[in-house]
N, C-alpha and C positions, 0 to 999 in steps of 0.2 A: 504493500500500500504506500509506503514511504516513497518508492520510486515513482509511482503514478502521481503522487502528490507533488513531487519535485517537478515533474514534467509540466503539470498544469500551472504551477506557480511560475515556471520559466516563461510562460506566455505573457506574464504581466510585468516581468522585470524590465522589459524594454521601456515601459512607462515610468521607470525610475521611482518605484515605490520607496518612500523614505526608509532609511536603514532601521529606524526604531521600530518599524512594523515587520521587520524580517527577523526570523529566529536566529539568535547567536549561539544557541546550544548545539554545537556540532559534536558528533560522537568522536571518541578517541581515534577510532579507525573508520574512515569513510565507508559508507554503505557499499558493499561489493568488494572490499579490499582486505577483508580479514580472512587470510588464507592459512589453513592448517598445514604446516610443514613438518611438525614433529608430533606424531600420533600420541606420544607420551603426555602432551600438553592439551589433549582434547577437552579436558574438563576445566580448563582455565577460563573459558568464555561460554556464554549461553548459545551462541550461534556462530557457525563458520560458513563462509561464502564459497561458491563455485566448487562444490564437492562432487568429484567424479566417482561414480559407482564402480565397484569391482564387478567382474562377471558373476562371481558368487552372490553378491548382494542383489544384483538385478534378477538373477535366476530365482533367488529366494522370494523376492517381491512378486515375481510373476506367478510362482507356485502358490503364494498366499492368496492372490487375487483369484486364481482358478478354484481354490478351495472355498473361499467365501462367496463365490458367485455360482457355485455348483447347484445350489438350491435356490430357485427363484420364487418370489412372492407370486402366488396365484393371481390371475387377473381379477377374479371375483373378490379377492381380498384386498386389492389395492384401493386405497382411499381415493374417492373421486374429488374433483376440484372444489365442488361446493362445500363438502364436508371440511376440507382443508381450510377453506376461507373462514368458516366459523371458528375452527380451532385457533387459527392465527389471531383473529380479532380478540378472542378471550385471553390468549396468551399475553397480548400486549397490556391488558389490564393488570396483569401480575408483575410486569417489569417497569411500569411507569415510575414508581418511586425510586428504584435503583438508577434508572436512566436519568431522572431529574437530578439526582445527586451527582451523577457522573458529568453532567453538563458544566459544572463549575470548573472543570479542568480542560485544558486545550486538547489533550489526547487521552482517551480512556484506555485503561490497561487491559485491552482485549486483543485477541488474535485478529488479523485483518479480515479473515473470512467470516468472523462473527458479527461484523458491523452491520451487515445487511439482513439480519434476522427477519425484519419486517417485509423483505422483498422475496422471501424464500418460496413463495407459493404463487400460483396463478389462479385466477378466478374472475368473478365479476367485479367491476369497479364502480365506485360511486363518484368518479371524477366529474369535472365541470362539463356537463353536457351542452351547456349554452355555447361553448366555444365552437362547436361544430357549425352552427348557423353562421358564425362570424367568418370562419376561415375556409369553408368548403369551396368557395369560389376563388380563393387566392391561389395563384400559380407560383410555385416555388422558383421557377426560372425568372419570373418577373421581379421577384424580391431578392434575387441573389446578387444584384448589382445596385450599388448606391443605397441611400437611406430608404427605409420603408415609409410608405405614404400614409399608412393607417396608424391610429393611436388606440386601437381597440383591444390591445393585449398588453399584459405586464411586460415591461422591458422593451417596449417598442421604440423608445428613443435611444436605447443603448447601441453602441457600435461593436461591442464584444460580448458574446453570450456563451455561458457554460451550462450544461445540463449534467447533473449527477443522477444516474438511475439507481434506485435502491438506496436512498439516503439513510434509511433506518432512523435512529434517534438524533442524527446530525453530527456524528463524530468527525466527518470531513467537512460538513457544511460550514461550521463556524470558523475553522481555520481558514477556509477559502474566503469567507466573508471578511475576516480580519485582514487578509491580504488585499481584498478589493476596496478596503476602507478609503484609500486615497486614489481610487480609480473610478470616479462617478459615472464614467461612460460604459462601465462594465456591469453585467447583470448575471445573477446565478439562478437557475431553475433547479429544483430538486424534487424528486418524486419517490413515492413508495406505495406498495400495495396496501399496507396497513394504515388505516385512518388514525389509529392511536399513535403511530410513529410520527405521522405528519403533524398531528396535534401538538406533540411534544416539541417539535421543531419550531412551530409557530409561537408557542408559549415561552420559548427561551428568551432571556433578556437581550441577547445579542442579535435576535432576528430583526431584520430591517426590511419591511415590505417595499420600501423604495428601491431596494437593490436585490431583493430575493423573492422568489415565488415558490412556496412549497405546496404541493398538491398531490392528491391521491390518484394513482394511476396503475392500471394493470397492463404491463407491456405485452402480455400475450393476447390481449383483445385488440385486434387490428382496427376495430370500429370505435374504440375508445379514443376520443380526441385529446390532443395536447392543448394547453392554453396559449398556444402561439402557432403561427403558420409554419409550413415546411420550409426548408432551405435557409434557415437563419442562424443556425448554431455554429460557433467556432470550435467548440470542444465538447465532447461527450465522455463522461467517465462511466465505464461499465466494469465495476470491480466486484468480484465474487457475487455476481448476480446470475449470469448465464447458466452456471452449473446447477442452479436450483430449478431450472425450467426443463420440462420434458424434452428429450432430444428431438422429437417430431416437431416441436414448436420453435426451436432455436433459430432456424433460418428465417422464419417469418419475423421474429423479433429483431434480428439484425437488419433485415431488409427495411423494416419500418424506421429504425434508428438512422439508417443511412440517408433516408429521405429528409431527415431533419437537419442534416449538415449542409452548410453552404459549400460551394466549390472551394477546395483548399482546406476545409474544416477537418479536424482530426478526432478520431475515436481512440481513446486510451483503454486498453483491456488488460485485466489481470484476473486469473482464476486458478482453480485446482489443476495440477498436472497429473498424468498417469503415474501410479504407484506412490503418490504422496502418502505419508503415514496415516492420514485420515482414511484413505481407501483401504489400507492394510488392516486397520483396526476394526472394520466391519465384521460382524459375525455372520455365520451362515443363516440364510433365511431373510436377509435384509436387501438382497439384490432384486431390483425391479427388471432390469434389462442389462445388456452388456455395459459395464463400467458406470452404471447408474444405480444408486442405492437410496434407501429410505432410512432415516434415523428413527429412534424410538419416539421422538416428539412429532414425527410426521414430516419434518423437513427433508428435502432431497438433495442429493449431490451427484454431479457427473464429473468425471475426471478426464481431461482433454489431452490429446497429443498436439504437438506443434502443427502437424499436417492437417488435422481436423480444423484447427483455428484458421489456418491459411485458406482452406477451401471455403469455409462459411463466409468469411469477410470478403474474399474476392468475388464470390457469387453475388454478394450484395453490391458489387460495383465499386468497392474501395481498393485503393492501392496499398500494398503492404510496405511499410517503412521500417518496421521492426517486428520480429517474431522470434522469441527465444524461450528456452526452458531455463528457469531459475532454480538451480539445485542448491540446497543448503543443508547443513547438519545442525539440528537443534539438540541442545544438551540440557539434561536435568542434572545439575551438578550434585544436588543433595542425594538423589537416588542413583546417581552414576548410570544414567540411561541415555542412549544416543538414538535419535530419531531423524530419518531423512524427510525433508520437506521438498516438495516439487510443485512449482507454480509455472504457469505459462503466461507470458507477458507480451503484449504487442501494441503497435501503433499503426493505425490504418487511416489513410487520408482519402477524402473524396476528390476525384480528379478535378483539375482546373479546366476552365474553358480556355481555348487557345488564345483568346484575347485578354485573359485576366492574369494578374500577377498574384503570388501568395500574399495573404494578409500579413502585415508586419507583426501582428501579435501571434499568429500561428506558426510562422516560419521558424522561430527558434526551436520548435519541437523537432524539426527535421535534423537538427545537429546533434540530438541525443540518440545515439543508436548503438 
């Protein structure tokens, strides 16, 4: 998540955000540079970067996945989307207090894949239906060049727009808003499937409606409108969200998000990779389909390969600028346990028209690769 966050922040640095609004708390070893050279020192730190697996480790991981996916959940026993929606909404009632307390800190002490609990399911949405009547006649090509002529939607006067999909309780929303504080021409949209999560974001003391629009949205419902027209976004953050969606629906979700980007706009992606320790920990009887599992609480998780990610985003008409497997070794020093983490991370750009040049705010992303 930190890598994705740095990339989105880099879009804004060209606007010379004052130094006092930028974090000065740099880690002792920059992200990605902590390399384990002496195996005897493995328990000296909590995480090691760029860990290469041995043939034995990869074979063991493959065997474990074969074992835990040998027994599939019967189709008639798989929870349907409507039931999941009810479960999700009630679960948010139980976490409101904890999330509210967590809001007082810049970063909550949770694993990156946990931040989108509210976006982990697909179902019906109670998003703003009135938006459809406003934007159904708007053509994205017409609005991809020059300022928009309409003032009918939040952020219509902005010149740089970001959307975070699956914002949860706002663990990324408020650091982004803090960075945007001195960039009034920028605007942040954030959405989540859970209305309870969106409510928490709106109630937070740092929420600014003049520069942020939080809304309930089901990304799996292609007929569910966004509160803004197509073709206006500079950046989309899709972090630990796609893995929670049924594989049959993933391509449709990406296709729809691609339409929201303006030419030259960038989608930043990060999610579970194949053989991540989360996949290896599933027990038999939790596998829904190949590399797709259901947890005890009903949330779901898919584990991607780099090739799958490439295929989906390119089919959506986006150009691949980065697509890598992030392998790390996570260490529990107290229990002396080592765990392999595997994530897939990518940057995908909407092609430019031949007559257009890249946005000055988006172009810095292309240098991070």
